[in-house]
C-alpha positions as a LaTeX table, in Angstrom:
\begin{tabular}{lrrr}
\hline
Residue & $x$ (\AA) & $y$ (\AA) & $z$ (\AA) \\
\hline
Met1 & 26.71 & $-2.67$ & $-27.17$ \\
Lys2 & 24.28 & $-0.78$ & $-24.77$ \\
Ser3 & 23.75 & $-4.51$ & $-22.90$ \\
Leu4 & 26.39 & $-4.99$ & $-22.16$ \\
Asn5 & 27.14 & $-3.12$ & $-18.59$ \\
Arg6 & 23.66 & $-3.96$ & $-17.94$ \\
Leu7 & 25.07 & $-7.97$ & $-18.95$ \\
Lys8 & 28.03 & $-7.45$ & $-16.73$ \\
Lys9 & 25.73 & $-5.97$ & $-13.17$ \\
Leu10 & 24.39 & $-8.94$ & $-13.80$ \\
Ser11 & 27.40 & $-11.47$ & $-14.33$ \\
Ala12 & 28.63 & $-10.06$ & $-10.83$ \\
Trp13 & 25.28 & $-10.20$ & $-9.13$ \\
Leu14 & 25.94 & $-14.17$ & $-9.44$ \\
Ser15 & 28.81 & $-14.44$ & $-8.03$ \\
Lys16 & 28.82 & $-12.08$ & $-5.62$ \\
Glu17 & 25.26 & $-14.49$ & $-5.43$ \\
Asn18 & 28.22 & $-17.61$ & $-6.02$ \\
Ile19 & 25.25 & $-18.80$ & $-8.60$ \\
Glu20 & 26.56 & $-20.69$ & $-11.18$ \\
Ala21 & 23.80 & $-19.11$ & $-13.14$ \\
Ala22 & 20.68 & $-17.42$ & $-15.05$ \\
Phe23 & 17.78 & $-18.35$ & $-16.97$ \\
Ile24 & 16.43 & $-15.68$ & $-18.35$ \\
Thr25 & 12.92 & $-15.27$ & $-20.22$ \\
Ser26 & 10.73 & $-12.31$ & $-19.69$ \\
Pro27 & 10.64 & $-11.07$ & $-23.10$ \\
Asp28 & 10.89 & $-7.71$ & $-21.90$ \\
Asn29 & 13.85 & $-9.00$ & $-19.66$ \\
Ile30 & 16.22 & $-10.35$ & $-22.80$ \\
Phe31 & 15.22 & $-7.31$ & $-23.82$ \\
Tyr32 & 16.57 & $-5.18$ & $-21.48$ \\
Leu33 & 20.34 & $-7.30$ & $-21.25$ \\
Thr34 & 20.88 & $-8.51$ & $-25.26$ \\
Gly35 & 18.63 & $-5.25$ & $-26.51$ \\
Phe36 & 17.13 & $-8.64$ & $-28.91$ \\
Arg37 & 12.79 & $-7.82$ & $-28.83$ \\
Ser38 & 10.96 & $-11.21$ & $-29.49$ \\
Glu39 & 7.26 & $-11.81$ & $-28.23$ \\
Pro40 & 7.44 & $-16.14$ & $-28.55$ \\
His41 & 4.17 & $-16.83$ & $-27.94$ \\
Glu42 & 3.90 & $-20.66$ & $-27.00$ \\
Arg43 & 8.23 & $-20.59$ & $-28.07$ \\
Leu44 & 10.59 & $-21.29$ & $-25.77$ \\
Leu45 & 12.88 & $-18.33$ & $-25.67$ \\
Gly46 & 15.58 & $-17.61$ & $-22.74$ \\
Leu47 & 18.86 & $-16.10$ & $-21.94$ \\
Val48 & 21.42 & $-17.53$ & $-20.14$ \\
Val49 & 23.56 & $-16.13$ & $-18.43$ \\
Phe50 & 27.19 & $-17.19$ & $-15.84$ \\
Gln51 & 29.45 & $-15.17$ & $-13.94$ \\
Glu52 & 33.07 & $-15.39$ & $-16.35$ \\
Glu53 & 31.39 & $-17.80$ & $-18.55$ \\
Glu54 & 30.10 & $-16.67$ & $-23.22$ \\
Pro55 & 26.18 & $-15.78$ & $-21.88$ \\
Phe56 & 24.61 & $-17.20$ & $-24.86$ \\
Ile57 & 20.02 & $-16.40$ & $-26.59$ \\
Ile58 & 18.33 & $-20.15$ & $-27.32$ \\
Cys59 & 15.63 & $-18.87$ & $-29.67$ \\
Pro60 & 13.50 & $-20.47$ & $-32.77$ \\
Ala61 & 15.74 & $-20.57$ & $-35.57$ \\
Met62 & 13.63 & $-18.29$ & $-37.40$ \\
Glu63 & 14.56 & $-15.31$ & $-35.36$ \\
Lys64 & 18.47 & $-16.70$ & $-34.89$ \\
Ala65 & 19.62 & $-13.48$ & $-37.22$ \\
Asp66 & 16.96 & $-10.78$ & $-35.84$ \\
Ala67 & 19.00 & $-12.01$ & $-32.75$ \\
Arg68 & 21.86 & $-11.14$ & $-33.79$ \\
Ala69 & 20.41 & $-7.78$ & $-36.40$ \\
Ala70 & 20.16 & $-6.35$ & $-32.43$ \\
Gly71 & 23.92 & $-6.54$ & $-32.12$ \\
Trp72 & 24.01 & $-9.73$ & $-29.70$ \\
Glu73 & 27.95 & $-10.16$ & $-30.26$ \\
His74 & 27.78 & $-14.05$ & $-28.65$ \\
Glu75 & 26.39 & $-17.48$ & $-29.31$ \\
Ile76 & 22.86 & $-17.50$ & $-30.46$ \\
Ile77 & 21.13 & $-21.18$ & $-30.50$ \\
Gly78 & 18.89 & $-22.35$ & $-32.91$ \\
Tyr79 & 16.16 & $-24.80$ & $-33.00$ \\
Gln80 & 14.13 & $-26.39$ & $-35.98$ \\
Asp81 & 9.92 & $-26.21$ & $-34.14$ \\
Thr82 & 10.04 & $-30.85$ & $-34.37$ \\
Asp83 & 13.88 & $-30.35$ & $-32.01$ \\
Gln84 & 13.18 & $-30.19$ & $-28.16$ \\
Pro85 & 15.56 & $-26.91$ & $-26.91$ \\
Trp86 & 15.90 & $-28.18$ & $-23.89$ \\
Asp87 & 18.16 & $-30.83$ & $-25.31$ \\
Phe88 & 20.44 & $-27.75$ & $-26.91$ \\
Ile89 & 20.30 & $-26.14$ & $-23.90$ \\
Glu90 & 21.86 & $-28.35$ & $-22.19$ \\
Gln91 & 24.49 & $-28.75$ & $-24.34$ \\
Ala92 & 25.87 & $-26.00$ & $-24.30$ \\
Val93 & 25.37 & $-25.24$ & $-19.81$ \\
Lys94 & 27.58 & $-28.01$ & $-19.71$ \\
Ala95 & 30.09 & $-27.67$ & $-22.31$ \\
Arg96 & 30.45 & $-24.55$ & $-20.25$ \\
Ile97 & 29.81 & $-25.83$ & $-16.79$ \\
Ser98 & 30.35 & $-29.01$ & $-15.60$ \\
Asn99 & 27.52 & $-28.60$ & $-12.79$ \\
Ile100 & 25.82 & $-26.12$ & $-12.03$ \\
Arg101 & 24.06 & $-25.90$ & $-8.14$ \\
Gln102 & 21.77 & $-22.64$ & $-7.72$ \\
Trp103 & 20.40 & $-20.32$ & $-10.64$ \\
Ala104 & 18.96 & $-18.50$ & $-10.54$ \\
Val105 & 15.87 & $-17.30$ & $-12.84$ \\
Glu106 & 12.50 & $-15.38$ & $-13.03$ \\
Lys107 & 9.75 & $-17.56$ & $-10.14$ \\
Asn108 & 6.84 & $-15.36$ & $-11.28$ \\
His109 & 7.65 & $-15.69$ & $-15.02$ \\
Met110 & 8.70 & $-19.46$ & $-14.99$ \\
Asn111 & 6.29 & $-21.95$ & $-15.72$ \\
Val112 & 5.64 & $-25.59$ & $-14.10$ \\
Ser113 & 7.31 & $-27.15$ & $-17.46$ \\
Arg114 & 10.54 & $-25.15$ & $-17.61$ \\
Tyr115 & 10.38 & $-25.99$ & $-13.72$ \\
Glu116 & 11.03 & $-29.76$ & $-14.06$ \\
Glu117 & 12.67 & $-29.35$ & $-17.36$ \\
Leu118 & 15.75 & $-27.79$ & $-15.26$ \\
Gln119 & 15.60 & $-30.17$ & $-12.27$ \\
Ser120 & 16.33 & $-33.01$ & $-14.63$ \\
Arg121 & 19.02 & $-32.04$ & $-16.27$ \\
Phe122 & 20.42 & $-30.51$ & $-13.61$ \\
Ser123 & 19.62 & $-32.52$ & $-10.65$ \\
Ser124 & 20.55 & $-31.17$ & $-6.69$ \\
Ile125 & 19.80 & $-27.51$ & $-8.08$ \\
Ser126 & 18.37 & $-25.24$ & $-5.93$ \\
Leu127 & 16.33 & $-22.13$ & $-7.65$ \\
Gln128 & 17.28 & $-18.55$ & $-6.27$ \\
Asp129 & 15.32 & $-15.42$ & $-7.79$ \\
Val130 & 16.62 & $-13.01$ & $-10.36$ \\
Glu131 & 14.46 & $-10.58$ & $-10.71$ \\
Pro132 & 15.20 & $-7.97$ & $-7.32$ \\
Val133 & 18.46 & $-7.62$ & $-9.34$ \\
Leu134 & 16.62 & $-6.82$ & $-12.90$ \\
Asn135 & 13.96 & $-4.92$ & $-11.02$ \\
Glu136 & 16.44 & $-2.33$ & $-9.61$ \\
Leu137 & 18.61 & $-2.46$ & $-12.89$ \\
Arg138 & 15.65 & $-1.02$ & $-14.60$ \\
Met139 & 14.26 & 1.30 & $-11.87$ \\
Leu140 & 16.97 & 4.10 & $-12.38$ \\
Lys141 & 17.22 & 5.30 & $-16.35$ \\
Thr142 & 19.75 & 5.56 & $-18.32$ \\
Ala143 & 19.01 & 9.61 & $-21.01$ \\
Gln144 & 19.20 & 6.77 & $-24.06$ \\
Glu145 & 16.48 & 5.60 & $-21.80$ \\
Leu146 & 14.71 & 8.53 & $-21.01$ \\
Glu147 & 14.92 & 9.77 & $-24.63$ \\
Tyr148 & 12.48 & 7.19 & $-26.07$ \\
Ile149 & 10.25 & 7.59 & $-22.32$ \\
Gln150 & 9.87 & 10.67 & $-23.89$ \\
Lys151 & 8.42 & 10.54 & $-27.18$ \\
Ala152 & 7.05 & 7.54 & $-25.99$ \\
Cys153 & 4.79 & 9.78 & $-24.11$ \\
Glu154 & 5.21 & 12.65 & $-26.84$ \\
Leu155 & 2.49 & 10.39 & $-29.01$ \\
Ala156 & $-0.17$ & 9.48 & $-26.26$ \\
Asp157 & $-0.60$ & 12.89 & $-25.62$ \\
Phe158 & $-1.32$ & 12.96 & $-28.80$ \\
Ala159 & $-3.60$ & 10.46 & $-29.41$ \\
Val160 & $-5.46$ & 11.50 & $-26.93$ \\
Glu161 & $-6.09$ & 15.50 & $-28.84$ \\
Val162 & $-6.69$ & 12.47 & $-31.61$ \\
Gly163 & $-9.15$ & 10.28 & $-29.35$ \\
Val164 & $-11.24$ & 14.06 & $-27.60$ \\
Ser165 & $-11.08$ & 15.54 & $-31.31$ \\
Glu166 & $-13.18$ & 12.58 & $-32.24$ \\
Ile167 & $-16.13$ & 12.35 & $-30.18$ \\
Ala168 & $-19.30$ & 13.74 & $-31.41$ \\
Glu169 & $-22.63$ & 12.36 & $-30.53$ \\
Gly170 & $-23.97$ & 8.83 & $-31.80$ \\
Lys171 & $-20.44$ & 7.24 & $-32.48$ \\
Thr172 & $-19.11$ & 4.48 & $-30.50$ \\
Glu173 & $-15.98$ & 3.77 & $-27.78$ \\
Leu174 & $-14.59$ & 1.72 & $-30.62$ \\
Asp175 & $-15.08$ & 4.19 & $-33.48$ \\
Ile176 & $-13.13$ & 6.71 & $-31.42$ \\
Ile177 & $-10.54$ & 3.92 & $-30.86$ \\
Ala178 & $-9.94$ & 2.91 & $-34.68$ \\
Ala179 & $-9.52$ & 6.29 & $-35.31$ \\
Ile180 & $-6.71$ & 7.05 & $-32.41$ \\
Glu181 & $-4.73$ & 3.70 & $-33.40$ \\
Tyr182 & $-5.03$ & 5.26 & $-37.15$ \\
Glu183 & $-3.48$ & 7.85 & $-36.20$ \\
Val184 & $-0.88$ & 6.56 & $-34.53$ \\
Lys185 & 0.05 & 4.57 & $-36.36$ \\
Lys186 & 0.32 & 6.68 & $-39.16$ \\
Lys187 & 3.64 & 8.61 & $-37.38$ \\
Gly188 & 5.17 & 4.99 & $-37.39$ \\
Val189 & 3.94 & 3.81 & $-34.21$ \\
Ser190 & 4.28 & 0.27 & $-34.14$ \\
Gly191 & 1.51 & $-1.30$ & $-31.27$ \\
Met192 & 0.58 & 0.31 & $-28.14$ \\
Ser193 & 1.91 & $-0.76$ & $-24.32$ \\
Phe194 & $-1.84$ & $-1.88$ & $-24.07$ \\
Asp195 & $-5.49$ & $-2.62$ & $-25.34$ \\
Thr196 & $-6.03$ & 0.69 & $-25.60$ \\
Met197 & $-9.63$ & 1.95 & $-23.50$ \\
Val198 & $-12.01$ & 4.03 & $-24.28$ \\
Leu199 & $-14.61$ & 4.12 & $-21.60$ \\
Thr200 & $-18.30$ & 6.43 & $-22.21$ \\
Gly201 & $-20.97$ & 6.65 & $-19.36$ \\
Ile202 & $-21.28$ & 3.21 & $-16.84$ \\
Asn203 & $-18.96$ & 1.35 & $-18.20$ \\
Ala204 & $-16.34$ & 4.50 & $-17.01$ \\
Ala205 & $-16.83$ & 3.37 & $-13.51$ \\
Ser206 & $-15.18$ & 0.38 & $-14.15$ \\
Pro207 & $-11.62$ & 0.88 & $-13.72$ \\
His208 & $-10.52$ & $-2.52$ & $-17.00$ \\
Gly209 & $-14.09$ & $-1.70$ & $-18.19$ \\
Thr210 & $-13.62$ & $-3.43$ & $-21.48$ \\
Pro211 & $-14.31$ & $-0.94$ & $-25.36$ \\
Gly212 & $-17.55$ & $-2.47$ & $-27.22$ \\
Met213 & $-19.88$ & $-0.53$ & $-29.28$ \\
Thr214 & $-21.41$ & 1.74 & $-26.60$ \\
Lys215 & $-22.39$ & 5.02 & $-28.55$ \\
Ile216 & $-21.44$ & 9.13 & $-27.22$ \\
Lys217 & $-24.47$ & 11.01 & $-25.69$ \\
Lys218 & $-24.86$ & 14.36 & $-24.34$ \\
Gly219 & $-23.73$ & 14.66 & $-20.43$ \\
Asp220 & $-21.24$ & 11.32 & $-20.17$ \\
Phe221 & $-17.53$ & 11.41 & $-19.31$ \\
Val222 & $-15.88$ & 9.60 & $-22.09$ \\
Leu223 & $-12.08$ & 8.23 & $-20.69$ \\
Phe224 & $-8.84$ & 7.46 & $-22.31$ \\
Asp225 & $-6.47$ & 5.26 & $-21.02$ \\
Leu226 & $-3.60$ & 4.51 & $-23.54$ \\
Gly227 & $-0.07$ & 4.54 & $-24.31$ \\
Val228 & 2.67 & 4.19 & $-27.40$ \\
Ile229 & 5.54 & 1.75 & $-27.41$ \\
Tyr230 & 8.89 & 3.81 & $-28.86$ \\
Glu231 & 12.95 & 2.35 & $-29.26$ \\
Gly232 & 10.60 & $-0.81$ & $-27.05$ \\
Tyr233 & 9.79 & 1.91 & $-24.14$ \\
Cys234 & 6.14 & 2.83 & $-23.34$ \\
Ser235 & 3.95 & 5.79 & $-22.24$ \\
Asp236 & 0.51 & 5.08 & $-19.94$ \\
Ile237 & $-2.08$ & 8.21 & $-20.04$ \\
Thr238 & $-5.32$ & 8.35 & $-18.82$ \\
Arg239 & $-7.45$ & 11.81 & $-18.94$ \\
Thr240 & $-11.66$ & 11.51 & $-18.50$ \\
Val241 & $-13.46$ & 14.92 & $-20.72$ \\
Ala242 & $-16.77$ & 15.77 & $-20.61$ \\
Phe243 & $-18.89$ & 15.28 & $-23.42$ \\
Gly244 & $-21.83$ & 18.07 & $-22.36$ \\
Glu245 & $-22.97$ & 20.19 & $-19.40$ \\
Val246 & $-22.76$ & 17.85 & $-16.13$ \\
Ser247 & $-23.99$ & 16.92 & $-13.16$ \\
Val248 & $-22.92$ & 18.49 & $-9.96$ \\
Asp249 & $-22.23$ & 15.49 & $-8.98$ \\
Gln250 & $-19.99$ & 14.14 & $-11.41$ \\
Glu251 & $-17.98$ & 17.41 & $-11.57$ \\
Lys252 & $-17.66$ & 17.10 & $-7.93$ \\
Ile253 & $-15.50$ & 13.22 & $-8.91$ \\
Tyr254 & $-13.53$ & 14.80 & $-11.83$ \\
Gln255 & $-11.93$ & 17.90 & $-9.64$ \\
Thr256 & $-11.49$ & 15.40 & $-5.81$ \\
Val257 & $-10.19$ & 12.82 & $-8.31$ \\
Leu258 & $-7.14$ & 15.97 & $-9.93$ \\
Gln259 & $-7.02$ & 17.43 & $-6.20$ \\
Ala260 & $-5.65$ & 14.61 & $-5.48$ \\
Gln261 & $-4.21$ & 13.69 & $-8.98$ \\
Glu262 & $-2.41$ & 16.78 & $-8.85$ \\
Ala263 & $-1.29$ & 16.01 & $-4.67$ \\
Ala264 & 0.92 & 13.16 & $-5.52$ \\
Val265 & 2.31 & 14.83 & $-8.83$ \\
Asn266 & 3.29 & 17.84 & $-6.36$ \\
Ala267 & 4.92 & 15.98 & $-3.66$ \\
Val268 & 7.26 & 13.97 & $-5.50$ \\
Lys269 & 11.03 & 14.17 & $-5.16$ \\
Pro270 & 14.07 & 12.25 & $-3.86$ \\
Gly271 & 13.35 & 10.65 & $-0.57$ \\
Ile272 & 9.65 & 10.79 & $-0.67$ \\
Leu273 & 7.72 & 6.99 & 0.40 \\
Ala274 & 5.86 & 5.11 & $-2.19$ \\
Lys275 & 3.21 & 4.80 & 0.38 \\
Gln276 & 3.26 & 8.72 & 1.58 \\
Leu277 & 2.41 & 9.44 & $-2.09$ \\
Asp278 & $-0.39$ & 7.01 & $-2.08$ \\
Lys279 & $-1.16$ & 8.42 & 1.47 \\
Ile280 & $-1.52$ & 11.83 & $-0.08$ \\
Ala281 & $-3.89$ & 11.35 & $-3.11$ \\
Arg282 & $-5.94$ & 8.28 & $-1.28$ \\
Asp283 & $-6.41$ & 10.59 & 1.91 \\
Gln284 & $-7.67$ & 13.68 & $-0.26$ \\
Ile285 & $-9.90$ & 11.26 & $-1.97$ \\
Thr286 & $-11.97$ & 9.46 & 1.32 \\
Asn287 & $-12.07$ & 13.11 & 2.64 \\
Ala288 & $-14.33$ & 13.54 & $-0.24$ \\
Gly289 & $-16.53$ & 10.86 & 0.66 \\
Tyr290 & $-15.04$ & 8.64 & $-1.81$ \\
Gly291 & $-13.24$ & 6.62 & $-0.14$ \\
Glu292 & $-14.28$ & 3.18 & $-1.07$ \\
Tyr293 & $-14.62$ & 4.02 & $-4.69$ \\
Phe294 & $-10.77$ & 4.26 & $-5.18$ \\
Pro295 & $-10.09$ & 0.39 & $-5.02$ \\
His296 & $-6.27$ & 0.43 & $-6.08$ \\
Arg297 & $-3.62$ & 1.65 & $-5.97$ \\
Leu298 & $-1.53$ & 4.87 & $-7.20$ \\
Gly299 & $-0.12$ & 4.00 & $-9.86$ \\
His300 & 3.63 & 1.73 & $-11.87$ \\
Gly301 & 7.01 & 1.66 & $-12.42$ \\
Leu302 & 7.01 & 3.13 & $-16.68$ \\
Gly303 & 9.70 & 1.72 & $-18.61$ \\
Ile304 & 10.18 & $-1.62$ & $-21.06$ \\
Ser305 & 7.57 & $-2.86$ & $-19.76$ \\
Val306 & 3.65 & $-0.27$ & $-18.76$ \\
His307 & 3.63 & $-1.68$ & $-15.58$ \\
Glu308 & 6.62 & $-2.83$ & $-14.18$ \\
Tyr309 & 8.17 & $-1.95$ & $-10.20$ \\
Pro310 & 7.84 & $-0.30$ & $-8.14$ \\
Ser311 & 4.32 & $-0.53$ & $-6.98$ \\
Ile312 & 3.20 & 2.34 & $-4.98$ \\
Thr313 & 0.83 & 1.76 & $-2.73$ \\
Ala314 & $-0.11$ & 2.69 & 0.84 \\
Thr315 & 2.09 & $-0.23$ & 1.87 \\
Asn316 & 5.63 & 0.07 & $-0.56$ \\
Pro317 & 8.35 & 2.19 & 1.43 \\
Leu318 & 10.49 & 2.21 & $-1.19$ \\
Arg319 & 12.70 & 6.04 & $-1.66$ \\
Met320 & 11.62 & 7.55 & $-4.89$ \\
Thr321 & 15.41 & 7.63 & $-6.57$ \\
Glu322 & 16.88 & 10.30 & $-9.28$ \\
Gly323 & 16.26 & 8.07 & $-12.56$ \\
Met324 & 12.91 & 6.74 & $-11.25$ \\
Val325 & 9.72 & 7.03 & $-13.84$ \\
Phe326 & 6.49 & 5.95 & $-12.71$ \\
Thr327 & 2.34 & 6.86 & $-13.29$ \\
Ile328 & 0.48 & 8.37 & $-10.61$ \\
Glu329 & $-3.24$ & 7.45 & $-11.45$ \\
Pro330 & $-5.89$ & 8.08 & $-8.88$ \\
Gly331 & $-9.77$ & 7.16 & $-10.02$ \\
Ile332 & $-12.84$ & 7.07 & $-8.31$ \\
Tyr333 & $-15.50$ & 5.35 & $-9.98$ \\
Val334 & $-19.02$ & 5.96 & $-9.44$ \\
Pro335 & $-21.91$ & 2.84 & $-10.58$ \\
Ser336 & $-24.71$ & 4.76 & $-12.50$ \\
Ile337 & $-22.68$ & 8.12 & $-11.56$ \\
Ala338 & $-19.44$ & 8.66 & $-12.24$ \\
Gly339 & $-16.18$ & 7.21 & $-13.34$ \\
Val340 & $-13.15$ & 9.09 & $-13.73$ \\
Arg341 & $-8.90$ & 8.52 & $-13.27$ \\
Ile342 & $-6.02$ & 10.92 & $-14.29$ \\
Glu343 & $-3.14$ & 9.37 & $-14.38$ \\
Asp344 & 0.67 & 11.13 & $-15.38$ \\
Asp345 & 3.77 & 10.04 & $-16.69$ \\
Leu346 & 6.71 & 11.09 & $-14.49$ \\
Leu347 & 9.97 & 11.33 & $-13.53$ \\
Val348 & 11.75 & 11.65 & $-9.90$ \\
Thr349 & 14.46 & 15.12 & $-10.81$ \\
Lys350 & 16.95 & 16.17 & $-8.33$ \\
Glu351 & 15.19 & 18.60 & $-7.61$ \\
Gly352 & 11.50 & 17.34 & $-7.74$ \\
Val353 & 9.55 & 15.67 & $-10.41$ \\
Glu354 & 9.02 & 16.43 & $-14.64$ \\
Thr355 & 5.54 & 15.93 & $-15.46$ \\
Leu356 & 6.34 & 13.53 & $-18.87$ \\
Thr357 & 3.34 & 13.89 & $-19.66$ \\
Lys358 & 1.33 & 16.86 & $-21.12$ \\
Tyr359 & $-1.75$ & 16.99 & $-22.58$ \\
Pro360 & $-4.40$ & 19.02 & $-20.29$ \\
Lys361 & $-6.35$ & 17.96 & $-17.40$ \\
Ser362 & $-8.60$ & 21.21 & $-16.28$ \\
Leu363 & $-12.30$ & 19.80 & $-16.88$ \\
Gln364 & $-12.65$ & 19.74 & $-20.71$ \\
Ile365 & $-16.27$ & 20.37 & $-21.49$ \\
Ile366 & $-16.94$ & 19.44 & $-25.68$ \\
\hline
\end{tabular}
């Protein structure tokens, strides 16, 4: 089972920290540790891991067979909608360990209701954060994970190619999104990494704009931000192209973003700090006079989650390490003039960097 070694590493960390059990509820972390992918919505999905005792999954009864089919060889507790799943959790845990003093939980994912359940059913406990160790484990990709991410990136390149080919005067942002998603699903893609973004004109000047019925017209930039999921792993690419001739100001913005993005990409190598990469790109944009129009971080980790550890920011001292995958995506967003973002998915290699997304970045005028 591919996840067995990951479970062993988590159990070893629990032993080292003298924590009796970990209660994992994030679907992404459960998938990473078990191979079982589920989106439970309002229902409870959990994985409980111990130092030495047998771990177990608790999930809706209708998903029990799916968990087994995913390769999970340990106990699976399925519950009906009329059951109280916490009764099953309490029983299964106390059958293994009679008295738990410390739990490891994902503090950013646990809600108040579940916290209160733990406190009431396992008295006198303290909670430790398990997310840092899971972040560290997930940060360095295996060869198999890299294969999946590379395929997801190939499909993202294809999706942008489809989108660019669909550009025509009078088409709406949603028209183009529909064409993109139709074509990638024909290639077997079951889901996108996030809601596909196609933004044109002044809409592109909003970093996280909402696509709608805005029609493309001559002289507009069209910004594509999208990704696909392949075998549970995400890609994330952004490209900006021009429809018809653009103004001098628009072209200056584009070339500034491109130079900043390429400078940061070319600087990636083992040992460089995340904050150094941010500074390289941000200094280029600031020196060109657009510093106030670059309002977000330079990039983020990528894998099972489309946004995962680490965050590539001006304050992060983390050293880049071989096997890390993350994005570099500077942008300039000037209201009423233009919005441009260029994003690639990168792998830190032994010698430097490999760019996994390969759709061309030079300014295209359609």
